[in-house]
mmCIF file of the N, C-alpha and C atoms, coordinates in Angstrom:
data_MODEL
# 
_entry.id   MODEL 
# 
loop_
_atom_site.group_PDB 
_atom_site.id 
_atom_site.type_symbol 
_atom_site.label_atom_id 
_atom_site.label_alt_id 
_atom_site.label_comp_id 
_atom_site.label_asym_id 
_atom_site.label_entity_id 
_atom_site.label_seq_id 
_atom_site.pdbx_PDB_ins_code 
_atom_site.Cartn_x 
_atom_site.Cartn_y 
_atom_site.Cartn_z 
_atom_site.occupancy 
_atom_site.B_iso_or_equiv 
_atom_site.pdbx_formal_charge 
_atom_site.auth_seq_id 
_atom_site.auth_comp_id 
_atom_site.auth_asym_id 
_atom_site.auth_atom_id 
_atom_site.pdbx_PDB_model_num 
ATOM 1   N N  . MET A 1 1  ? 0.823   -1.190 0.000  1.00 0.00 ? 1  MET A N  1 
ATOM 2   C CA . MET A 1 1  ? 0.000   0.000  0.000  1.00 0.00 ? 1  MET A CA 1 
ATOM 3   C C  . MET A 1 1  ? 0.870   1.258  0.000  1.00 0.00 ? 1  MET A C  1 
ATOM 4   N N  . ARG A 1 2  ? 0.420   2.257  -0.693 1.00 0.00 ? 2  ARG A N  1 
ATOM 5   C CA . ARG A 1 2  ? 1.131   3.532  -0.717 1.00 0.00 ? 2  ARG A CA 1 
ATOM 6   C C  . ARG A 1 2  ? 0.682   4.397  0.450  1.00 0.00 ? 2  ARG A C  1 
ATOM 7   N N  . GLN A 1 3  ? 1.632   5.082  1.053  1.00 0.00 ? 3  GLN A N  1 
ATOM 8   C CA . GLN A 1 3  ? 1.303   6.002  2.125  1.00 0.00 ? 3  GLN A CA 1 
ATOM 9   C C  . GLN A 1 3  ? 0.870   7.335  1.536  1.00 0.00 ? 3  GLN A C  1 
ATOM 10  N N  . SER A 1 4  ? -0.039  7.980  2.216  1.00 0.00 ? 4  SER A N  1 
ATOM 11  C CA . SER A 1 4  ? -0.484  9.291  1.799  1.00 0.00 ? 4  SER A CA 1 
ATOM 12  C C  . SER A 1 4  ? 0.650   10.298 1.980  1.00 0.00 ? 4  SER A C  1 
ATOM 13  N N  . GLN A 1 5  ? 0.788   11.217 1.034  1.00 0.00 ? 5  GLN A N  1 
ATOM 14  C CA . GLN A 1 5  ? 1.842   12.213 1.130  1.00 0.00 ? 5  GLN A CA 1 
ATOM 15  C C  . GLN A 1 5  ? 1.465   13.336 2.088  1.00 0.00 ? 5  GLN A C  1 
ATOM 16  N N  . PHE A 1 6  ? 0.204   13.423 2.414  1.00 0.00 ? 6  PHE A N  1 
ATOM 17  C CA . PHE A 1 6  ? -0.244  14.443 3.354  1.00 0.00 ? 6  PHE A CA 1 
ATOM 18  C C  . PHE A 1 6  ? -1.388  13.863 4.174  1.00 0.00 ? 6  PHE A C  1 
ATOM 19  N N  . GLU A 1 7  ? -1.542  14.367 5.371  1.00 0.00 ? 7  GLU A N  1 
ATOM 20  C CA . GLU A 1 7  ? -2.627  13.921 6.243  1.00 0.00 ? 7  GLU A CA 1 
ATOM 21  C C  . GLU A 1 7  ? -3.866  14.772 6.022  1.00 0.00 ? 7  GLU A C  1 
ATOM 22  N N  . GLU A 1 8  ? -3.668  16.082 5.926  1.00 0.00 ? 8  GLU A N  1 
ATOM 23  C CA . GLU A 1 8  ? -4.792  16.993 5.860  1.00 0.00 ? 8  GLU A CA 1 
ATOM 24  C C  . GLU A 1 8  ? -4.323  18.353 5.345  1.00 0.00 ? 8  GLU A C  1 
ATOM 25  N N  . PHE A 1 9  ? -5.177  19.045 4.590  1.00 0.00 ? 9  PHE A N  1 
ATOM 26  C CA . PHE A 1 9  ? -4.859  20.385 4.124  1.00 0.00 ? 9  PHE A CA 1 
ATOM 27  C C  . PHE A 1 9  ? -5.143  21.389 5.238  1.00 0.00 ? 9  PHE A C  1 
ATOM 28  N N  . GLU A 1 10 ? -4.320  22.421 5.323  1.00 0.00 ? 10 GLU A N  1 
ATOM 29  C CA . GLU A 1 10 ? -4.555  23.518 6.259  1.00 0.00 ? 10 GLU A CA 1 
ATOM 30  C C  . GLU A 1 10 ? -4.819  24.762 5.418  1.00 0.00 ? 10 GLU A C  1 
ATOM 31  N N  . THR A 1 11 ? -5.977  25.364 5.600  1.00 0.00 ? 11 THR A N  1 
ATOM 32  C CA . THR A 1 11 ? -6.387  26.514 4.801  1.00 0.00 ? 11 THR A CA 1 
ATOM 33  C C  . THR A 1 11 ? -5.661  27.769 5.256  1.00 0.00 ? 11 THR A C  1 
ATOM 34  N N  . THR A 1 12 ? -5.119  28.514 4.300  1.00 0.00 ? 12 THR A N  1 
ATOM 35  C CA . THR A 1 12 ? -4.456  29.769 4.622  1.00 0.00 ? 12 THR A CA 1 
ATOM 36  C C  . THR A 1 12 ? -5.198  30.962 4.040  1.00 0.00 ? 12 THR A C  1 
ATOM 37  N N  . SER A 1 13 ? -5.912  30.765 2.926  1.00 0.00 ? 13 SER A N  1 
ATOM 38  C CA . SER A 1 13 ? -6.688  31.863 2.352  1.00 0.00 ? 13 SER A CA 1 
ATOM 39  C C  . SER A 1 13 ? -7.914  31.304 1.631  1.00 0.00 ? 13 SER A C  1 
ATOM 40  N N  . LEU A 1 14 ? -8.986  32.081 1.668  1.00 0.00 ? 14 LEU A N  1 
ATOM 41  C CA . LEU A 1 14 ? -10.237 31.738 1.002  1.00 0.00 ? 14 LEU A CA 1 
ATOM 42  C C  . LEU A 1 14 ? -10.819 33.003 0.377  1.00 0.00 ? 14 LEU A C  1 
ATOM 43  N N  . TYR A 1 15 ? -11.796 32.820 -0.518 1.00 0.00 ? 15 TYR A N  1 
ATOM 44  C CA . TYR A 1 15 ? -12.452 33.958 -1.152 1.00 0.00 ? 15 TYR A CA 1 
ATOM 45  C C  . TYR A 1 15 ? -13.469 34.566 -0.187 1.00 0.00 ? 15 TYR A C  1 
ATOM 46  N N  . CYS A 1 16 ? -13.390 35.876 0.025  1.00 0.00 ? 16 CYS A N  1 
ATOM 47  C CA . CYS A 1 16 ? -14.342 36.598 0.872  1.00 0.00 ? 16 CYS A CA 1 
ATOM 48  C C  . CYS A 1 16 ? -15.299 37.365 -0.032 1.00 0.00 ? 16 CYS A C  1 
ATOM 49  N N  . PRO A 1 17 ? -16.614 37.104 0.077  1.00 0.00 ? 17 PRO A N  1 
ATOM 50  C CA . PRO A 1 17 ? -17.571 37.829 -0.769 1.00 0.00 ? 17 PRO A CA 1 
ATOM 51  C C  . PRO A 1 17 ? -17.668 39.330 -0.429 1.00 0.00 ? 17 PRO A C  1 
ATOM 52  N N  . ASN A 1 18 ? -17.384 39.702 0.816  1.00 0.00 ? 18 ASN A N  1 
ATOM 53  C CA . ASN A 1 18 ? -17.426 41.128 1.179  1.00 0.00 ? 18 ASN A CA 1 
ATOM 54  C C  . ASN A 1 18 ? -16.229 41.880 0.622  1.00 0.00 ? 18 ASN A C  1 
ATOM 55  N N  . CYS A 1 19 ? -15.042 41.317 0.759  1.00 0.00 ? 19 CYS A N  1 
ATOM 56  C CA . CYS A 1 19 ? -13.819 41.956 0.251  1.00 0.00 ? 19 CYS A CA 1 
ATOM 57  C C  . CYS A 1 19 ? -13.642 41.736 -1.242 1.00 0.00 ? 19 CYS A C  1 
ATOM 58  N N  . ARG A 1 20 ? -14.338 40.748 -1.790 1.00 0.00 ? 20 ARG A N  1 
ATOM 59  C CA . ARG A 1 20 ? -14.321 40.407 -3.214 1.00 0.00 ? 20 ARG A CA 1 
ATOM 60  C C  . ARG A 1 20 ? -12.939 40.002 -3.720 1.00 0.00 ? 20 ARG A C  1 
ATOM 61  N N  . ARG A 1 21 ? -12.225 39.220 -2.865 1.00 0.00 ? 21 ARG A N  1 
ATOM 62  C CA . ARG A 1 21 ? -10.912 38.694 -3.258 1.00 0.00 ? 21 ARG A CA 1 
ATOM 63  C C  . ARG A 1 21 ? -10.522 37.578 -2.288 1.00 0.00 ? 21 ARG A C  1 
ATOM 64  N N  . ALA A 1 22 ? -9.465  36.851 -2.616 1.00 0.00 ? 22 ALA A N  1 
ATOM 65  C CA . ALA A 1 22 ? -8.929  35.835 -1.715 1.00 0.00 ? 22 ALA A CA 1 
ATOM 66  C C  . ALA A 1 22 ? -8.180  36.547 -0.597 1.00 0.00 ? 22 ALA A C  1 
ATOM 67  N N  . VAL A 1 23 ? -8.481  36.150 0.622  1.00 0.00 ? 23 VAL A N  1 
ATOM 68  C CA . VAL A 1 23 ? -7.908  36.827 1.794  1.00 0.00 ? 23 VAL A CA 1 
ATOM 69  C C  . VAL A 1 23 ? -7.362  35.797 2.772  1.00 0.00 ? 23 VAL A C  1 
ATOM 70  N N  . PRO A 1 24 ? -6.436  36.201 3.644  1.00 0.00 ? 24 PRO A N  1 
ATOM 71  C CA . PRO A 1 24 ? -5.994  35.300 4.711  1.00 0.00 ? 24 PRO A CA 1 
ATOM 72  C C  . PRO A 1 24 ? -7.162  35.046 5.665  1.00 0.00 ? 24 PRO A C  1 
ATOM 73  N N  . VAL A 1 25 ? -7.170  33.885 6.284  1.00 0.00 ? 25 VAL A N  1 
ATOM 74  C CA . VAL A 1 25 ? -8.268  33.542 7.187  1.00 0.00 ? 25 VAL A CA 1 
ATOM 75  C C  . VAL A 1 25 ? -7.759  33.205 8.581  1.00 0.00 ? 25 VAL A C  1 
ATOM 76  N N  . ARG A 1 26 ? -8.654  33.350 9.556  1.00 0.00 ? 26 ARG A N  1 
ATOM 77  C CA . ARG A 1 26 ? -8.406  32.923 10.931 1.00 0.00 ? 26 ARG A CA 1 
ATOM 78  C C  . ARG A 1 26 ? -9.328  31.751 11.216 1.00 0.00 ? 26 ARG A C  1 
ATOM 79  N N  . LYS A 1 27 ? -8.835  30.776 11.931 1.00 0.00 ? 27 LYS A N  1 
ATOM 80  C CA . LYS A 1 27 ? -9.584  29.559 12.245 1.00 0.00 ? 27 LYS A CA 1 
ATOM 81  C C  . LYS A 1 27 ? -10.117 29.671 13.667 1.00 0.00 ? 27 LYS A C  1 
ATOM 82  N N  . LYS A 1 28 ? -11.447 29.479 13.837 1.00 0.00 ? 28 LYS A N  1 
ATOM 83  C CA . LYS A 1 28 ? -12.087 29.628 15.144 1.00 0.00 ? 28 LYS A CA 1 
ATOM 84  C C  . LYS A 1 28 ? -12.878 28.362 15.459 1.00 0.00 ? 28 LYS A C  1 
ATOM 85  N N  . LEU A 1 29 ? -12.663 27.802 16.649 1.00 0.00 ? 29 LEU A N  1 
ATOM 86  C CA . LEU A 1 29 ? -13.398 26.611 17.073 1.00 0.00 ? 29 LEU A CA 1 
ATOM 87  C C  . LEU A 1 29 ? -14.834 26.989 17.373 1.00 0.00 ? 29 LEU A C  1 
ATOM 88  N N  . LEU A 1 30 ? -15.785 26.292 16.714 1.00 0.00 ? 30 LEU A N  1 
ATOM 89  C CA . LEU A 1 30 ? -17.206 26.550 16.932 1.00 0.00 ? 30 LEU A CA 1 
ATOM 90  C C  . LEU A 1 30 ? -17.828 25.551 17.893 1.00 0.00 ? 30 LEU A C  1 
ATOM 91  N N  . LEU A 1 31 ? -17.703 24.260 17.572 1.00 0.00 ? 31 LEU A N  1 
ATOM 92  C CA . LEU A 1 31 ? -18.358 23.207 18.333 1.00 0.00 ? 31 LEU A CA 1 
ATOM 93  C C  . LEU A 1 31 ? -17.448 22.009 18.508 1.00 0.00 ? 31 LEU A C  1 
ATOM 94  N N  . VAL A 1 32 ? -17.630 21.307 19.613 1.00 0.00 ? 32 VAL A N  1 
ATOM 95  C CA . VAL A 1 32 ? -16.974 20.020 19.818 1.00 0.00 ? 32 VAL A CA 1 
ATOM 96  C C  . VAL A 1 32 ? -18.074 18.974 19.655 1.00 0.00 ? 32 VAL A C  1 
ATOM 97  N N  . LEU A 1 33 ? -18.020 18.231 18.562 1.00 0.00 ? 33 LEU A N  1 
ATOM 98  C CA . LEU A 1 33 ? -19.048 17.253 18.218 1.00 0.00 ? 33 LEU A CA 1 
ATOM 99  C C  . LEU A 1 33 ? -18.511 15.843 18.373 1.00 0.00 ? 33 LEU A C  1 
ATOM 100 N N  . PRO A 1 34 ? -19.402 14.847 18.496 1.00 0.00 ? 34 PRO A N  1 
ATOM 101 C CA . PRO A 1 34 ? -18.938 13.454 18.587 1.00 0.00 ? 34 PRO A CA 1 
ATOM 102 C C  . PRO A 1 34 ? -18.126 13.017 17.364 1.00 0.00 ? 34 PRO A C  1 
ATOM 103 N N  . GLU A 1 35 ? -18.449 13.552 16.188 1.00 0.00 ? 35 GLU A N  1 
ATOM 104 C CA . GLU A 1 35 ? -17.724 13.153 14.982 1.00 0.00 ? 35 GLU A CA 1 
ATOM 105 C C  . GLU A 1 35 ? -16.474 13.978 14.737 1.00 0.00 ? 35 GLU A C  1 
ATOM 106 N N  . GLY A 1 36 ? -16.259 15.036 15.522 1.00 0.00 ? 36 GLY A N  1 
ATOM 107 C CA . GLY A 1 36 ? -15.057 15.850 15.386 1.00 0.00 ? 36 GLY A CA 1 
ATOM 108 C C  . GLY A 1 36 ? -15.318 17.291 15.751 1.00 0.00 ? 36 GLY A C  1 
ATOM 109 N N  . ASP A 1 37 ? -14.264 18.090 15.763 1.00 0.00 ? 37 ASP A N  1 
ATOM 110 C CA . ASP A 1 37 ? -14.380 19.506 16.091 1.00 0.00 ? 37 ASP A CA 1 
ATOM 111 C C  . ASP A 1 37 ? -14.770 20.299 14.849 1.00 0.00 ? 37 ASP A C  1 
ATOM 112 N N  . GLU A 1 38 ? -15.733 21.217 15.009 1.00 0.00 ? 38 GLU A N  1 
ATOM 113 C CA . GLU A 1 38 ? -16.154 22.056 13.893 1.00 0.00 ? 38 GLU A CA 1 
ATOM 114 C C  . GLU A 1 38 ? -15.509 23.424 14.022 1.00 0.00 ? 38 GLU A C  1 
ATOM 115 N N  . TYR A 1 39 ? -14.848 23.860 12.952 1.00 0.00 ? 39 TYR A N  1 
ATOM 116 C CA . TYR A 1 39 ? -14.163 25.144 12.918 1.00 0.00 ? 39 TYR A CA 1 
ATOM 117 C C  . TYR A 1 39 ? -14.816 26.055 11.895 1.00 0.00 ? 39 TYR A C  1 
ATOM 118 N N  . GLU A 1 40 ? -14.734 27.360 12.144 1.00 0.00 ? 40 GLU A N  1 
ATOM 119 C CA . GLU A 1 40 ? -15.216 28.362 11.204 1.00 0.00 ? 40 GLU A CA 1 
ATOM 120 C C  . GLU A 1 40 ? -14.014 29.177 10.748 1.00 0.00 ? 40 GLU A C  1 
ATOM 121 N N  . TYR A 1 41 ? -13.972 29.505 9.462  1.00 0.00 ? 41 TYR A N  1 
ATOM 122 C CA . TYR A 1 41 ? -12.913 30.346 8.914  1.00 0.00 ? 41 TYR A CA 1 
ATOM 123 C C  . TYR A 1 41 ? -13.452 31.763 8.746  1.00 0.00 ? 41 TYR A C  1 
ATOM 124 N N  . LEU A 1 42 ? -12.718 32.734 9.310  1.00 0.00 ? 42 LEU A N  1 
ATOM 125 C CA . LEU A 1 42 ? -13.127 34.139 9.257  1.00 0.00 ? 42 LEU A CA 1 
ATOM 126 C C  . LEU A 1 42 ? -12.123 34.944 8.445  1.00 0.00 ? 42 LEU A C  1 
ATOM 127 N N  . CYS A 1 43 ? -12.638 35.900 7.666  1.00 0.00 ? 43 CYS A N  1 
ATOM 128 C CA . CYS A 1 43 ? -11.784 36.805 6.895  1.00 0.00 ? 43 CYS A CA 1 
ATOM 129 C C  . CYS A 1 43 ? -10.923 37.602 7.862  1.00 0.00 ? 43 CYS A C  1 
ATOM 130 N N  . ALA A 1 44 ? -9.647  37.724 7.587  1.00 0.00 ? 44 ALA A N  1 
ATOM 131 C CA . ALA A 1 44 ? -8.720  38.454 8.458  1.00 0.00 ? 44 ALA A CA 1 
ATOM 132 C C  . ALA A 1 44 ? -8.949  39.963 8.412  1.00 0.00 ? 44 ALA A C  1 
ATOM 133 N N  . TYR A 1 45 ? -9.640  40.463 7.370  1.00 0.00 ? 45 TYR A N  1 
ATOM 134 C CA . TYR A 1 45 ? -9.855  41.897 7.227  1.00 0.00 ? 45 TYR A CA 1 
ATOM 135 C C  . TYR A 1 45 ? -11.211 42.352 7.763  1.00 0.00 ? 45 TYR A C  1 
ATOM 136 N N  . CYS A 1 46 ? -12.304 41.666 7.380  1.00 0.00 ? 46 CYS A N  1 
ATOM 137 C CA . CYS A 1 46 ? -13.644 42.120 7.765  1.00 0.00 ? 46 CYS A CA 1 
ATOM 138 C C  . CYS A 1 46 ? -14.337 41.179 8.746  1.00 0.00 ? 46 CYS A C  1 
ATOM 139 N N  . SER A 1 47 ? -13.718 40.063 9.098  1.00 0.00 ? 47 SER A N  1 
ATOM 140 C CA . SER A 1 47 ? -14.243 39.067 10.052 1.00 0.00 ? 47 SER A CA 1 
ATOM 141 C C  . SER A 1 47 ? -15.521 38.377 9.595  1.00 0.00 ? 47 SER A C  1 
ATOM 142 N N  . SER A 1 48 ? -15.792 38.388 8.297  1.00 0.00 ? 48 SER A N  1 
ATOM 143 C CA . SER A 1 48 ? -16.938 37.652 7.766  1.00 0.00 ? 48 SER A CA 1 
ATOM 144 C C  . SER A 1 48 ? -16.628 36.164 7.751  1.00 0.00 ? 48 SER A C  1 
ATOM 145 N N  . SER A 1 49 ? -17.652 35.343 7.936  1.00 0.00 ? 49 SER A N  1 
ATOM 146 C CA . SER A 1 49 ? -17.486 33.904 7.841  1.00 0.00 ? 49 SER A CA 1 
ATOM 147 C C  . SER A 1 49 ? -17.325 33.522 6.373  1.00 0.00 ? 49 SER A C  1 
ATOM 148 N N  . VAL A 1 50 ? -16.249 32.777 6.063  1.00 0.00 ? 50 VAL A N  1 
ATOM 149 C CA . VAL A 1 50 ? -15.992 32.394 4.677  1.00 0.00 ? 50 VAL A CA 1 
ATOM 150 C C  . VAL A 1 50 ? -15.968 30.876 4.491  1.00 0.00 ? 50 VAL A C  1 
ATOM 151 N N  . GLY A 1 51 ? -16.196 30.111 5.568  1.00 0.00 ? 51 GLY A N  1 
ATOM 152 C CA . GLY A 1 51 ? -16.235 28.659 5.433  1.00 0.00 ? 51 GLY A CA 1 
ATOM 153 C C  . GLY A 1 51 ? -16.184 27.957 6.775  1.00 0.00 ? 51 GLY A C  1 
ATOM 154 N N  . THR A 1 52 ? -16.478 26.652 6.740  1.00 0.00 ? 52 THR A N  1 
ATOM 155 C CA . THR A 1 52 ? -16.410 25.817 7.942  1.00 0.00 ? 52 THR A CA 1 
ATOM 156 C C  . THR A 1 52 ? -15.713 24.509 7.605  1.00 0.00 ? 52 THR A C  1 
ATOM 157 N N  . LYS A 1 53 ? -15.299 23.801 8.655  1.00 0.00 ? 53 LYS A N  1 
ATOM 158 C CA . LYS A 1 53 ? -14.608 22.524 8.475  1.00 0.00 ? 53 LYS A CA 1 
ATOM 159 C C  . LYS A 1 53 ? -14.830 21.679 9.719  1.00 0.00 ? 53 LYS A C  1 
ATOM 160 N N  . ILE A 1 54 ? -15.005 20.375 9.552  1.00 0.00 ? 54 ILE A N  1 
ATOM 161 C CA . ILE A 1 54 ? -15.080 19.446 10.676 1.00 0.00 ? 54 ILE A CA 1 
ATOM 162 C C  . ILE A 1 54 ? -13.809 18.622 10.681 1.00 0.00 ? 54 ILE A C  1 
ATOM 163 N N  . ASP A 1 55 ? -13.043 18.741 11.762 1.00 0.00 ? 55 ASP A N  1 
ATOM 164 C CA . ASP A 1 55 ? -11.785 18.016 11.926 1.00 0.00 ? 55 ASP A CA 1 
ATOM 165 C C  . ASP A 1 55 ? -12.093 16.674 12.570 1.00 0.00 ? 55 ASP A C  1 
ATOM 166 N N  . LYS A 1 56 ? -12.070 15.615 11.771 1.00 0.00 ? 56 LYS A N  1 
ATOM 167 C CA . LYS A 1 56 ? -12.410 14.283 12.271 1.00 0.00 ? 56 LYS A CA 1 
ATOM 168 C C  . LYS A 1 56 ? -11.248 13.599 12.958 1.00 0.00 ? 56 LYS A C  1 
ATOM 169 N N  . ASN A 1 57 ? -10.066 14.209 12.951 1.00 0.00 ? 57 ASN A N  1 
ATOM 170 C CA . ASN A 1 57 ? -8.894  13.635 13.605 1.00 0.00 ? 57 ASN A CA 1 
ATOM 171 C C  . ASN A 1 57 ? -8.695  14.175 15.017 1.00 0.00 ? 57 ASN A C  1 
ATOM 172 N N  . ALA A 1 58 ? -9.675  14.912 15.518 1.00 0.00 ? 58 ALA A N  1 
ATOM 173 C CA . ALA A 1 58 ? -9.550  15.499 16.852 1.00 0.00 ? 58 ALA A CA 1 
ATOM 174 C C  . ALA A 1 58 ? -9.589  14.396 17.911 1.00 0.00 ? 58 ALA A C  1 
ATOM 175 N N  . PRO A 1 59 ? -8.812  14.556 18.973 1.00 0.00 ? 59 PRO A N  1 
ATOM 176 C CA . PRO A 1 59 ? -8.836  13.553 20.039 1.00 0.00 ? 59 PRO A CA 1 
ATOM 177 C C  . PRO A 1 59 ? -10.188 13.555 20.749 1.00 0.00 ? 59 PRO A C  1 
ATOM 178 N N  . SER A 1 60 ? -10.632 12.387 21.167 1.00 0.00 ? 60 SER A N  1 
ATOM 179 C CA . SER A 1 60 ? -11.921 12.287 21.832 1.00 0.00 ? 60 SER A CA 1 
ATOM 180 C C  . SER A 1 60 ? -11.822 12.846 23.254 1.00 0.00 ? 60 SER A C  1 
ATOM 181 N N  . ILE A 1 61 ? -12.943 13.348 23.723 1.00 0.00 ? 61 ILE A N  1 
ATOM 182 C CA . ILE A 1 61 ? -13.001 13.953 25.045 1.00 0.00 ? 61 ILE A CA 1 
ATOM 183 C C  . ILE A 1 61 ? -13.727 13.005 25.991 1.00 0.00 ? 61 ILE A C  1 
ATOM 184 N N  . GLU A 1 62 ? -13.140 12.792 27.150 1.00 0.00 ? 62 GLU A N  1 
ATOM 185 C CA . GLU A 1 62 ? -13.774 11.950 28.165 1.00 0.00 ? 62 GLU A CA 1 
ATOM 186 C C  . GLU A 1 62 ? -14.366 12.853 29.230 1.00 0.00 ? 62 GLU A C  1 
ATOM 187 N N  . LEU A 1 63 ? -15.635 12.604 29.568 1.00 0.00 ? 63 LEU A N  1 
ATOM 188 C CA . LEU A 1 63 ? -16.296 13.354 30.610 1.00 0.00 ? 63 LEU A CA 1 
ATOM 189 C C  . LEU A 1 63 ? -16.398 12.488 31.855 1.00 0.00 ? 63 LEU A C  1 
ATOM 190 N N  . ILE A 1 64 ? -16.075 13.074 32.977 1.00 0.00 ? 64 ILE A N  1 
ATOM 191 C CA . ILE A 1 64 ? -16.168 12.355 34.256 1.00 0.00 ? 64 ILE A CA 1 
ATOM 192 C C  . ILE A 1 64 ? -17.154 13.120 35.133 1.00 0.00 ? 64 ILE A C  1 
ATOM 193 N N  . PHE A 1 65 ? -18.223 12.439 35.534 1.00 0.00 ? 65 PHE A N  1 
ATOM 194 C CA . PHE A 1 65 ? -19.230 13.045 36.382 1.00 0.00 ? 65 PHE A CA 1 
ATOM 195 C C  . PHE A 1 65 ? -19.059 12.531 37.795 1.00 0.00 ? 65 PHE A C  1 
ATOM 196 N N  . LYS A 1 66 ? -19.040 13.436 38.740 1.00 0.00 ? 66 LYS A N  1 
ATOM 197 C CA . LYS A 1 66 ? -18.946 13.059 40.148 1.00 0.00 ? 66 LYS A CA 1 
ATOM 198 C C  . LYS A 1 66 ? -20.329 13.238 40.775 1.00 0.00 ? 66 LYS A C  1 
ATOM 199 N N  . PRO A 1 67 ? -20.782 12.248 41.573 1.00 0.00 ? 67 PRO A N  1 
ATOM 200 C CA . PRO A 1 67 ? -22.101 12.385 42.208 1.00 0.00 ? 67 PRO A CA 1 
ATOM 201 C C  . PRO A 1 67 ? -22.107 13.417 43.329 1.00 0.00 ? 67 PRO A C  1 
# 
């Protein structure tokens, strides 16, 4: 079997409809879901949402409840 040359892409810029061009983005954690962490990408200039991503390689979280 061939090994993958990359594990996952990391986004550095996306198209912003407000700025009307490709812009650098900031990654913000939105939700911690059972299937993975959901992130939102925000424009670095106007802070508009330009995309989302679910990271399925996130480590699982264990909850401990004390009575």
